[in-house]
C-alpha angles and dihedrals in degrees: 000000000000091000092050090050093047094047102040120353096054091055091054098042099042096081092045095046090058089069110023118102112254091018135092145159117249114214113204142151127245110253092222105023099038086219118145116244132189117207126185111231143175106247134188121195112217134186120277096041094293130141125196120204121197113229096218092174094041131250097302100081127122094232091055092048089050093052094045092049094048095041090218145052141161129255123207108201132149088006092298129112113223125191110223133190144166098056114203123186116211141172118223119171090183091052089218096171094056131088117252098255094049090041090061095044094046089047091055089050092049095242111160103145124087142173121225119203132178129220112253107246094185117042089211089067089075091061095051 
């Protein structure tokens, strides 16, 4: 399924995910190639300048490894581009950070792993 998504579905959903509520496109660089990638994601804005991303394919995806290695990325959501940093992977079987509707859907899909990111308050942080 990952290969189908990467080859076809991501290309179709990427433009929509930039605007749909609860969705976004994560912009990140390949840790080996340096190439820029754009990955559609489920995203949840939280208080304190935090964003939570559901890891629907688990914690062993290339895009997650890229973000963790770089320590930063960008999120395009609601038509805005947001610089994010300080990625933190966490496991939460109760899905406490997620709204009720998504909590039920992600529970049915067996999604318990998430990525927390913080909005960059100082643009120089991305260069560090």
